[in-house]
Backbone as a ProteinNet text record, in pm:
[ID]
protein_1_A
[PRIMARY]
MSEQDGATATVAEVTVDLADADATRAYGEALAALLRAGDLVVLTGDLGAGKTTLTQGIGTGLGVRGAVASPTFVIARVHPPLPRADGATGPTLVHVDAYRLGSLDEVDALDLDTSLDESVTVVEWGEGLVESLADDRLEVALRRPRGADAAGGTPHAEHAEDAAAGVRAVTVRARGDRWRGVALPGTPGA
[TERTIARY]
79.9	1	89.1	73.5	141.4	73.6	166	108.9	-23.9	-22.7	-148.9	-264	-254.6	-356.9	-394.3	-331.4	-359.2	-267.5	-146.9	-51.4	10	41.9	115.4	247.4	282.3	403.9	521.3	639.1	758.8	806.7	827.3	869.1	1016	1057.8	1211.4	1255.2	1386.1	1426.2	1582.7	1619.6	1765.5	1797.6	1927.8	1977.5	2101.4	2105.5	2209	2272.3	2400	2457.4	2491.3	2440.1	2455.4	2536.3	2641.4	2747.4	2700.6	2611.4	2562.8	2431.6	2400	2269	2247.6	2369.5	2382.2	2367.5	2423.7	2398.6	2244.2	2185.7	2057.6	1952.5	1983.9	1905.2	1927.1	2042.1	2066.5	1994.7	1994.3	1916	1775.4	1720.9	1571.6	1550.4	1658	1640.8	1621.1	1707.4	1712.8	1586.9	1519.3	1390.2	1277.4	1293.7	1183.8	1181.2	1299.5	1298.8	1206.7	1166.1	1089.4	946.3	929.7	784.2	698.3	568.3	468.2	341.5	254.9	119.7	60.6	4	-45.9	41.2	172.7	258.3	250.1	265.3	280.5	414.8	465.6	604.7	592.2	619.2	597.2	747.4	786.9	913.7	914.5	1017.5	1027.4	1156.9	1193.2	1312.3	1324.3	1428.2	1420.5	1425.4	1415.8	1438.7	1579.2	1601.6	1732.6	1767.3	1703.9	1761.3	1759.4	1694.5	1694.2	1558.5	1459	1325	1287.2	1302.2	1273.7	1386.2	1496.2	1612.3	1590.2	1544.9	1507.9	1407.6	1300.9	1190.6	1224.7	1325.9	1377.5	1433.9	1507.6	1550.9	1445.4	1344.6	1237.4	1165.1	1136.7	1091.8	1164.2	1300.4	1403.9	1379.3	1376.1	1379.7	1247.7	1118.5	999.5	991.1	1074.3	1060.7	938.6	917.6	811.5	835.6	743.6	741.6	758.5	835.9	844.3	973.2	1007.1	1114.3	1037.9	1097	1046.6	1098.1	1005	1052	958.7	985.1	917.3	779.8	668.6	535.4	482.2	577	536.6	413.3	421.9	307.4	193	203.8	83.4	32.9	100.7	60.6	88.1	48.8	66.1	97.5	186.7	219.3	205.2	148.5	128.3	225.3	301.9	406.3	349.1	304.1	259	384.2	382.3	490.3	507.1	632.1	679.2	688	639.9	629.5	792.4	793.8	929.6	949.6	1078.6	1111	1037.8	980	896	748.6	712.3	583.8	512.5	539.3	476.7	509	423.9	449.3	434.6	505.1	486.4	390.1	382.7	289.3	314.5	207.5	214.5	277.5	355.7	413.5	326.6	254.2	190.7	308.3	338.8	434.5	362.6	347.9	274.7	371.5	330.4	414.2	295.9	291.3	189.3	237	348.4	392	295.7	211.8	108.7	-35.4	-39.5	-160.1	-152.5	-269.4	-269.8	-363.6	-427.3	-522.3	-549.8	-593	-657.3	-752.7	-838.9	-948	-877.4	-771.7	-720.9	-641.8	-587.2	-541.9	-646.2	-757.3	-885.5	-927.9	-917.7	-952.8	-883.6	-751.4	-664.8	-713.8	-817.2	-852.9	-738.3	-630.3	-509.8	-550	-664.3	-690.2	-751.3	-809.5	-862.9	-762.3	-647.2	-537.5	-431.1	-441.2	-349.4	-327.5	-437.5	-420.2	-343.4	-350	-287.2	-150.7	-116.6	10.9	102.5	229.3	316.5	293.3	258	233.4	340.4	417.9	523.8	484.6	477.7	427.9	544.4	581.1	666.9	611.1	665.7	608.6	473.1	460.4	344.5	321.5	437.2	425	303.7	217.1	114.5	-8.5	7.6	-115.1	-178.7	-79.3	-137.8	-118.4	-77.9	-69.4	-191.1	-299.1	-430.3	-474.6	-399.2	-421.7	-380.1	-278.8	-231.9	-156.3	-202	-128.9	2.1	23.3	158.7	213.6	331.4	392.8	532.3	615.1	750.2	757.4	811.4	840.4	1014.7	1039	1164.2	1186.3	1304.4	1335.3	1468.3	1485.2	1629.2	1677.7	1806	1870.3	1999.7	2023.4	2149.4	2214.2	2341.3	2393.2	2405.5	2397.1	2396.6	2492.6	2541.2	2636	2750.3	2751.7	2852.4	2874.1	2768.3	2757.9	2832.8	2795.5	2856.5	3002.7	3043.8	3175.7	3269.2	3195.9	3278.1	3336.1	3246.4	3290.5	3209.8	3274.7	3215.2	3116.9	3005.6	2914.1	2973.1	2964.5	3016.4	2907.8	2874.6	2770.3	2779.9	2913.5	2923.3	2889.1	2880.9	2820.3	2686.9	2605.5	2464.7	2377.3	2403.3	2297.1	2320.7	2422.9	2461.2	2373.6	2254.8	2176.4	2227.5	2323.5	2393.7	2507.9	2551.2	2671.3	2614.4	2714.4	2684.9	2631.1	2679.2	2631.4	2484.1	2391.9	2265.9	2255.8	2184.7	2140.7	2013.1	1983	1843.5	1797.5	1697.3	1625.1	1494.8	1500.9	1382.5	1318.9	1188.8	1111.3	993.4	993.6	882.6	784.8	662.8	532.1	449.5	394.1	274.5	327.1	239.5	250.5	322.2	287.3	343.1	497.9	557.3	706.2	765.5	692	753	846.8	977.7	1057.6	1111.8	1083.7	1160.4	1292.3	1388.8	1520.7	1544.8	1537.2	1535.7	1680.6	1706.6	1834.8	1920.1	2039.6	2143.6	2121	2038.4	2028	2150.9	2224.9	2333	2286.8	2344.8	2319.2	2199.8	2165.5	2059.4	2117.8
-117.1	-6.5	118.2	210.7	341.5	445.9	540.9	649.3	733.5	726.9	781.9	711.9	557.4	471.3	475.1	558.1	575.6	518.1	460	392.3	511.1	497.8	590.9	620.4	742.4	781.8	765.6	717.7	712.7	852.5	886.5	1028.7	1028.7	906.1	894.7	743.1	727.3	595.1	593	503	495.5	336.5	298.7	172	171	82	71.3	-67.8	-74	-210.3	-229.7	-346.9	-372.3	-488.7	-484	-585.9	-727.7	-724.9	-846.3	-833.2	-927.7	-927	-809	-787.9	-675.9	-545.1	-524.4	-394.7	-382.6	-498.7	-508.1	-472.9	-514.1	-481.2	-330.2	-281.8	-141.3	-46.8	-87.4	-18.6	-23.1	-126.2	-139.7	-44.7	-28.3	65.5	208.3	246.2	372.8	397	294	318.7	349.9	272.5	297.8	428.6	509.1	645.5	724.2	678.2	769.2	728.9	591.7	553	592.2	588	621.7	544	560.5	488	522.8	412.8	431.2	392.1	368.6	362	203.4	177.4	48.4	27.8	-90.1	-126.3	-265.2	-276.4	-382.8	-440.9	-560.2	-625.5	-740	-735.8	-821.5	-879.9	-1001.2	-1057.1	-1209.2	-1281.7	-1427.9	-1462.4	-1601.8	-1661.5	-1622.3	-1587.1	-1558.1	-1419.6	-1343.2	-1203	-1113.8	-1145.1	-1043.7	-973.2	-1015.2	-943.5	-955.1	-1067.7	-1066.9	-995	-1004.9	-948	-797.5	-740	-590.4	-566.3	-651.6	-624	-631.1	-714.7	-705.7	-583.4	-507.7	-376.5	-259.5	-291.4	-207	-226.1	-346.3	-368.8	-294.7	-314	-251.1	-99.7	-50.8	92.4	160.6	88.3	129	92.1	21	-25.7	-110.4	-219.1	-300.3	-427	-478.1	-582.9	-718.5	-804.6	-942.4	-960.2	-1074.8	-1093.9	-1107.9	-1035.5	-1028.6	-1154.5	-1227.1	-1359.3	-1369.3	-1464.2	-1479.4	-1530.7	-1464.6	-1511.9	-1601.7	-1685.5	-1765.1	-1862.3	-1923.7	-2031.3	-1955.6	-1840.3	-1770.6	-1675.5	-1644.3	-1523.4	-1391.4	-1359.1	-1218.2	-1231.4	-1149.4	-1126.2	-977.8	-955.5	-814.6	-792.7	-692.6	-644.8	-501.7	-517.7	-392.6	-306.5	-160.3	-85.3	-99.6	-83.1	-72.2	71.8	99.5	254.5	288.9	423.8	491.7	548.8	605.9	657.2	790.2	846.2	962.8	927.8	789.6	751.5	736.9	783.7	784.4	645.5	607.8	486.3	512.7	435.3	442.8	355.4	333.9	240.2	97.8	23.7	-125.6	-164.2	-267	-324.4	-445	-432.3	-560	-628.4	-755.7	-809.1	-936.1	-917.7	-1015.8	-1075.8	-1209.2	-1288	-1338.1	-1281.3	-1308.7	-1420	-1494.2	-1579.3	-1700.7	-1737.4	-1853.5	-1784.4	-1667.5	-1596.5	-1598	-1639.8	-1637.7	-1537.1	-1460.8	-1379	-1246.9	-1136.6	-1024.8	-1059.8	-1152.6	-1205.3	-1266.9	-1331.1	-1371.6	-1280.8	-1182.6	-1055.7	-973.5	-972.8	-898.8	-972.6	-1104.2	-1175.1	-1148.9	-1097.5	-1055.2	-942.4	-861.1	-745.3	-635.7	-633.2	-553.8	-400.3	-358	-219.2	-176.3	-260.7	-216.7	-168	-228.2	-173.4	-94.4	-67.3	19.9	141.9	213.8	357.5	367.9	262.9	268.9	216.9	142.5	41.1	92.8	43.1	31	-119	-138.8	-275.2	-312	-418.7	-467.6	-595.6	-606.4	-725.7	-786.4	-902.1	-971.6	-1045.7	-1053.5	-1133.6	-1053.8	-929	-864.6	-807.9	-793.1	-729.2	-793.8	-693.4	-744.8	-808.3	-790.9	-828	-722.3	-626.9	-536	-388.5	-357.7	-217.2	-154.4	-212.5	-122.7	-91.4	-138.2	-79.3	49.2	99.1	231.7	292.9	416	477.3	525.6	572.1	591.6	469.6	425	323	309.2	239	204.6	58.2	72.3	-79.8	-99.8	-201.6	-256.4	-369.9	-368.7	-490.6	-524.7	-651.6	-695.3	-805.8	-790.4	-898.1	-923	-1064.9	-1116.9	-1198.2	-1176.2	-1257.3	-1413.1	-1491.1	-1631	-1693.3	-1801.6	-1879	-1788.3	-1787.1	-1712	-1571.7	-1509.4	-1366.2	-1368.3	-1446.6	-1448.6	-1491	-1571.7	-1612.9	-1526	-1438.3	-1348.1	-1438.5	-1520.5	-1612.9	-1734.2	-1852.5	-1979.6	-1995.1	-2057.4	-2098.3	-2185.1	-2170.3	-2252.3	-2265	-2387.8	-2424.9	-2353.5	-2338.2	-2296.5	-2138.9	-2073.2	-1931.3	-1926.3	-2026.2	-2022.3	-2003.1	-2082.3	-2084.8	-2026	-1949.9	-1882.2	-1743.6	-1761.3	-1650.9	-1510.9	-1530.1	-1419.4	-1353.1	-1425.6	-1385	-1324.6	-1215.7	-1176.9	-1037.8	-952.8	-822.6	-834.1	-746.9	-732.5	-601.8	-594.5	-471.8	-441.9	-334	-290.6	-180.6	-188.7	-69.9	-34	90.9	154.7	249.7	225.5	306.4	372.5	506.4	569	614.6	580.3	610.6	693.1	795.7	887.2	1001.4	1083.2	1218.1	1213.2	1108.2	1098.9	1106	1055.7	1040.2	1156.9	1263.7	1359.7	1428.2	1461.4	1548.3	1465.7	1330	1260.4	1207.5	1230.6	1162.9	1016.1	938.7	791	769.6	670	637	582.3	632.6	598.9	709.4	789.9	901.2	1002.4	1040.5	1144.6	1263.2	1290.8	1414.4	1371.5	1231.6	1196	1156.7
1.8	0.1	-6.8	-90.2	-93.9	8.7	24.9	119.5	66.5	-64.1	-120.4	-81.8	-59.7	-35.2	102.9	192.5	316.8	423.5	383.2	474.8	553	689.2	771.5	706.5	705.2	644.6	748.7	712.6	785.8	825.7	935.2	969.5	1030.6	1052.3	1096.8	1077.1	1045.9	1035.6	1079.9	1135.4	1173.4	1165.7	1138.2	1152.2	1223.5	1331.8	1431.3	1430.3	1437.8	1461.9	1606	1669.8	1814.6	1833.2	1898.9	1909.2	1972.7	2041.3	2125	2185.5	2262.5	2334.2	2441.5	2503.5	2594.7	2539.4	2413.1	2340.3	2297	2266.5	2213.2	2330.7	2450.8	2567.1	2594.7	2589.5	2617.6	2515	2385.9	2287.9	2324.1	2371.9	2420.4	2519.7	2621.8	2733.7	2667.8	2587.1	2509.1	2444.5	2377.3	2313.6	2431.4	2536.7	2644.4	2693.3	2692.5	2738	2661.4	2527	2437.6	2447.1	2495.7	2497.4	2600.7	2566.5	2672.1	2645.9	2730.8	2709.7	2586.6	2509.9	2390.9	2285.6	2308.5	2192.1	2152.1	2024.3	1966.5	1908.9	1936.9	1892.8	1818.6	1675.8	1605.3	1576.8	1607.4	1599.4	1494.5	1427.1	1297.4	1301.8	1266	1265.7	1278	1226.2	1226.3	1384.6	1395.1	1519.1	1563.2	1697.5	1747.4	1705.8	1640.9	1597.6	1715.8	1821	1930.9	1961.9	1929	1948.5	2093	2158.4	2301.7	2385.1	2333.1	2419.6	2418.1	2297.4	2293.1	2384.3	2393.9	2471.3	2609.5	2650.7	2778	2822	2741	2753.3	2774.6	2694.5	2699.8	2838.4	2882.3	3033.6	3127.8	3114.5	3222.7	3213.4	3094.2	3073.4	3131.2	3106.9	3155.8	3310.7	3350.8	3511.1	3531.5	3476.5	3497.8	3588.4	3618.9	3738.4	3646.8	3690.2	3620.9	3521.4	3515.9	3400.9	3273.8	3168.7	3028.9	2969.5	2931.2	2867.3	2748.9	2640.6	2518.7	2555.5	2506.5	2539.9	2428.3	2369.9	2254.6	2276.1	2394.9	2424.4	2494	2557.5	2623.5	2542	2426.8	2335.8	2381.5	2506.2	2560.8	2705.9	2747.4	2896.5	2934.2	3033.9	3096.3	3219.2	3194.8	3303.9	3357	3485.5	3523.2	3577.2	3581.6	3629.1	3774.5	3816.2	3945.4	3990	4117.7	4174	4155.1	4105.5	4098.1	4247.1	4258.2	4388.9	4429	4327.9	4336.1	4370.6	4369.7	4380.4	4250.1	4135	4018.4	3945.5	3868.7	3779.8	3630	3559.3	3403.8	3347	3219.8	3156.8	3185.7	3164.2	3171.3	3034.1	3056.4	2924.6	2893.1	2770.8	2710.2	2613.2	2624.8	2539.5	2470.7	2333.7	2255.1	2147.4	2143.5	2041.8	1936.5	1811.7	1729.6	1634.3	1653.7	1565.3	1538.3	1642.2	1608	1566.1	1549.3	1510.5	1358	1294.2	1146.4	1084.4	1165.7	1096.1	1187	1115.6	1205.2	1308.4	1274.3	1353	1491	1481.7	1605.7	1683.7	1614.6	1687	1749.3	1682.3	1754.2	1870.4	1862.7	2003	2117.6	2105.1	2210.4	2278.6	2218.2	2269	2305.3	2218.5	2239.5	2238.9	2163.6	2139.4	2277.9	2362.2	2483	2572.2	2568.5	2658.8	2591.8	2469.6	2393.5	2441	2500.8	2533.5	2668.5	2751.6	2893.9	2891.8	2778.5	2781.5	2678.7	2686	2575.6	2525.4	2405.8	2346.4	2248.6	2274.9	2191.6	2134.6	2002.2	1940.5	1856.2	1895	1798.4	1703.4	1571.1	1462.3	1426.8	1455.4	1431.5	1293.3	1211.4	1082	994.8	935.1	856.2	933.8	1077	1154	1243.5	1304.1	1400.2	1355.9	1231.6	1197.6	1200.6	1206.5	1200.8	1341.7	1442.8	1576.6	1608	1535.5	1557.4	1421.3	1393.3	1278.6	1316	1448.1	1515.3	1565.5	1524.9	1580.9	1546.2	1615.2	1585.1	1528	1401.5	1340.7	1344.3	1426.6	1445.4	1380.7	1287.5	1219.5	1266.1	1312.7	1363.1	1273.3	1254.8	1164.2	1225.1	1240.8	1306.2	1191.3	1164.1	1059.6	1105.6	1011.7	1035.5	942.2	977.7	884.1	813.1	681.3	607.1	668.3	690.1	739	877.9	967	1088.8	1101.7	997.1	1011.2	904.8	835.8	742.8	634.8	585.3	462.9	445.5	464.5	434.5	560.4	535.6	638.4	735.6	866.8	975	1081.2	1111.4	1209.3	1334.8	1384.9	1510.8	1539.1	1420.6	1423.2	1404.2	1357.5	1327.2	1428.5	1552.7	1634.2	1774.2	1802.3	1933.3	1927.4	1989.6	1995	2056.7	2142.4	2226.2	2141.9	2044.9	1968.2	1834.6	1777.9	1659.2	1660.2	1561.5	1548.4	1513.4	1563.2	1502.1	1425.7	1322.8	1252.3	1295.6	1346	1398.3	1322.7	1251.7	1184.3	1238.7	1285.5	1356.1	1262.9	1231.7	1145.7	1224.6	1246.6	1323.4	1219.8	1249.3	1170.9	1222.8	1166.4	1219.6	1291.3	1314.6	1380	1513.6	1594.1	1724.7	1734.4	1619.6	1610.7	1534.6	1489.8	1418.6	1502.9	1465.6	1555.3	1669.9	1679.1	1794.2	1750.4	1805.8	1758	1833.1	1728.5	1771.6	1823.1	1892.6	1948.1	1836.8	1833.9	1720.8	1612.9	1617.6	1515	1556.7	1453.8	1480.9	1568.3	1683	1758.6	1864.9	1860.7	1962.6	2086.6
[MASK]
++++++++++++++++++++++++++++++++++++++++++++++++++++++++++++++++++++++++++++++++++++++++++++++++++++++++++++++++++++++++++++++++++++++++++++++++++++++++++++++++++++++++++++++++++++++++++++++

């Protein structure tokens, strides 16, 4: 769909290389500093690319309760905010894994739109399924080299499956007016 057909325009985009899982969590924390209730973050990437790792950083940055783990088998996990030193609380984190969802009807059955205004909603594997929930959103694509890419030449099995190893390329696309003028982490001068 083109922007003339009603798609939400990209207002900012940045690509950042992250050295490992720790850097991926740290980038998630930096993103969390920009997030507020009502924000939708759509994550894409192969298995082991770092989607849950990035969400762990977002959870830490938002200061939510509970360990952020992949919601693959429960589909969605809700992490309420912990009180801050000043007594205030941030938004709840709703972490969704849409991998097993096959249609918009199945997404609708989760009632994500009922909690969207009060929460930061992060959806793994959500591309093509959840964009209708919010015109304003962050689309985050993670790519981790495997095989030949990770080894710098010939494919090597020892480089293909270590989820914590390898540089990840993370591309963040900010869509909609909410993100206009917001400097994404990794943007020069941000």
